[in-house]
VOFIGU-563381 format. One record per residue: residue in one letter; x, y, z of N, C-alpha, C, CB in turn. Coordinates in steps of 0.05 Angstrom, whole numbers, padded with zeros to 5 digits, always signed. Glycine has a CB too. Example, Ala and Ser with C-alpha at 12.3 -4.5 7.8 and 13.67 -1.06 7.14 Angstrom:
A+00264-00114+00156+00246-00090+00156+00264-00066+00156+00226-00089+00181 S+00257-00045+00142+00273-00021+00143+00258+00001+00157+00282-00012+00114 
This chain:
X+00333-00087+00675+00312-00067+00680+00312-00046+00658+00316-00054+00707 X+00336-00038+00648+00336-00018+00627+00324-00029+00601+00365-00008+00622 X+00330-00054+00596+00319-00067+00572+00289-00069+00574+00331-00095+00568 X+00279-00076+00597+00251-00079+00602+00237-00052+00598+00245-00090+00630 X+00248-00031+00608+00236-00004+00605+00235+00004+00576+00252+00017+00622 X+00256-00001+00562+00257+00006+00533+00236-00009+00518+00285+00001+00522 X+00234-00035+00523+00215-00052+00509+00186-00044+00516+00219-00081+00515 X+00182-00038+00542+00155-00029+00550+00147-00003+00536+00154-00026+00581 X+00166+00015+00534+00160+00040+00520+00154+00035+00491+00184+00060+00522 X+00169+00018+00478+00164+00011+00450+00137-00002+00446+00187-00008+00440 X+00131-00021+00464+00105-00036+00462+00082-00017+00467+00105-00059+00482 X+00085+00002+00486+00064+00021+00492+00058+00038+00468+00072+00039+00516 X+00079+00046+00454+00075+00063+00430+00060+00047+00408+00102+00073+00419 X+00068+00022+00404+00055+00005+00384+00025+00000+00391+00069-00022+00382 X+00020-00005+00417-00008-00010+00425-00024+00015+00422-00008-00019+00455 X-00013+00038+00428-00027+00064+00424-00033+00069+00395-00010+00087+00436 X-00014+00062+00377-00018+00066+00349-00041+00048+00339+00007+00059+00333 X-00042+00023+00349-00063+00005+00342-00090+00016+00350-00059-00023+00354 X-00092+00026+00374-00118+00037+00384-00126+00061+00368-00115+00044+00414 X-00107+00078+00360-00113+00101+00344-00124+00093+00317-00089+00119+00341 X-00112+00074+00305-00121+00064+00279-00149+00053+00280-00102+00044+00267 X-00155+00038+00302-00182+00027+00306-00202+00049+00310-00182+00008+00331 X-00195+00070+00325-00213+00092+00329-00218+00107+00303-00201+00112+00350 X-00198+00109+00286-00202+00122+00260-00223+00107+00243-00176+00123+00244 X-00223+00081+00245-00243+00065+00230-00271+00070+00242-00236+00035+00230 X-00273+00069+00268-00299+00071+00282-00310+00100+00280-00296+00063+00311 X-00292+00119+00276-00301+00147+00274-00311+00154+00246-00278+00166+00281 X-00305+00136+00227-00314+00141+00199-00344+00137+00197-00298+00123+00180 X-00357+00155+00184-00386+00152+00181-00394+00144+00152-00400+00179+00187 X-00375+00146+00134-00380+00137+00107-00364+00112+00101-00374+00159+00086 X-00375+00094+00085-00363+00069+00079-00336+00072+00066-00381+00051+00063 X-00334+00090+00046-00309+00093+00031-00286+00102+00050-00312+00114+00009 X-00293+00120+00068-00273+00130+00087-00265+00108+00107-00284+00155+00103 X-00284+00093+00116-00279+00071+00134-00261+00050+00121-00305+00058+00145 X-00267+00043+00096-00251+00023+00082-00222+00033+00079-00263+00017+00055 X-00219+00059+00075-00192+00070+00072-00176+00066+00098-00193+00100+00065 X-00189+00068+00121-00176+00065+00147-00174+00036+00156-00190+00081+00168 X-00190+00018+00144-00191-00009+00153-00165-00025+00148-00214-00024+00139 X-00153-00023+00125-00129-00038+00119-00106-00032+00137-00121-00034+00090 X-00099-00007+00142-00077-00001+00161-00083-00012+00189-00072+00029+00162 X-00108-00010+00197-00116-00020+00224-00112-00050+00226-00145-00013+00231 X-00121-00065+00206-00118-00094+00206-00089-00102+00205-00133-00106+00182 X-00074-00087+00189-00045-00093+00187-00031-00090+00214-00032-00075+00166 X-00038-00068+00227-00025-00063+00254-00034-00084+00274-00033-00035+00264 X-00059-00092+00273-00069-00112+00292-00054-00138+00287-00100-00116+00289 X-00050-00146+00261-00036-00170+00255-00007-00169+00265-00036-00175+00225 X+00006-00146+00262+00033-00143+00271+00035-00146+00302+00044-00115+00263 X+00015-00135+00316+00015-00137+00345+00011-00166+00353-00008-00119+00357 X-00005-00181+00339-00010-00209+00346+00015-00225+00340-00034-00221+00330 X+00029-00220+00318+00054-00234+00311+00076-00229+00331+00063-00227+00283 X+00077-00205+00342+00097-00199+00362+00090-00209+00390+00102-00168+00362 X+00065-00218+00394+00057-00228+00420+00047-00206+00438+00080-00242+00432 X+00042-00183+00428+00032-00161+00446+00002-00162+00449+00040-00134+00434 X-00012-00176+00431-00040-00180+00433-00045-00210+00427-00057-00162+00413 X-00062-00223+00442-00068-00251+00437-00080-00255+00410-00087-00262+00459 X-00072-00276+00396-00083-00280+00368-00113-00281+00366-00072-00306+00357 X-00127-00292+00386-00156-00293+00386-00167-00265+00389-00167-00311+00407 X-00154-00249+00406-00163-00221+00411-00160-00205+00385-00146-00208+00434 X-00138-00210+00371-00133-00196+00345-00154-00204+00325-00105-00203+00335 X-00160-00230+00323-00180-00239+00304-00208-00227+00311-00182-00270+00305 X-00214-00225+00336-00240-00213+00344-00241-00184+00337-00244-00217+00374 X-00219-00169+00341-00218-00141+00334-00222-00137+00304-00192-00128+00343 X-00208-00154+00288-00210-00151+00259-00238-00158+00250-00190-00170+00246 X-00250-00178+00261-00277-00186+00253-00297-00164+00260-00286-00212+00267 X-00295-00152+00283-00313-00131+00291-00310-00106+00273-00309-00124+00320 X-00285-00099+00267-00281-00076+00250-00292-00081+00222-00250-00070+00248 X-00287-00105+00211-00297-00111+00185-00327-00111+00184-00286-00139+00176 X-00340-00122+00205-00369-00122+00206-00380-00094+00208-00378-00139+00231 X-00366-00077+00223-00375-00049+00225-00373-00035+00197-00357-00033+00245 X-00351-00039+00183-00348-00026+00157-00369-00037+00138-00320-00032+00145 X-00375-00063+00139-00395-00074+00121-00423-00065+00127-00394-00105+00122 X-00428-00056+00152-00454-00047+00160-00460-00019+00151-00457-00048+00190 X-00439-00004+00144-00442+00023+00134-00454+00022+00106-00416+00039+00135 X-00471+00041+00100-00483+00041+00073-00472+00064+00056-00513+00042+00074 
């Protein structure tokens, strides 16, 4: 139980960081700023998928949507 609590706390922090990075990209109104935030967000999403905390298809969908959003900015 102690191990489970420690891992859950660790996973919760990682998931929260991922969500924050995604919000940073979506909050950007200029393309240059969004591109600056995009790479760390994609990196974190990939790490979450590799660790099994996010399903690989879910990670791919998040990355595709973020990239499409950044490309739509002018």
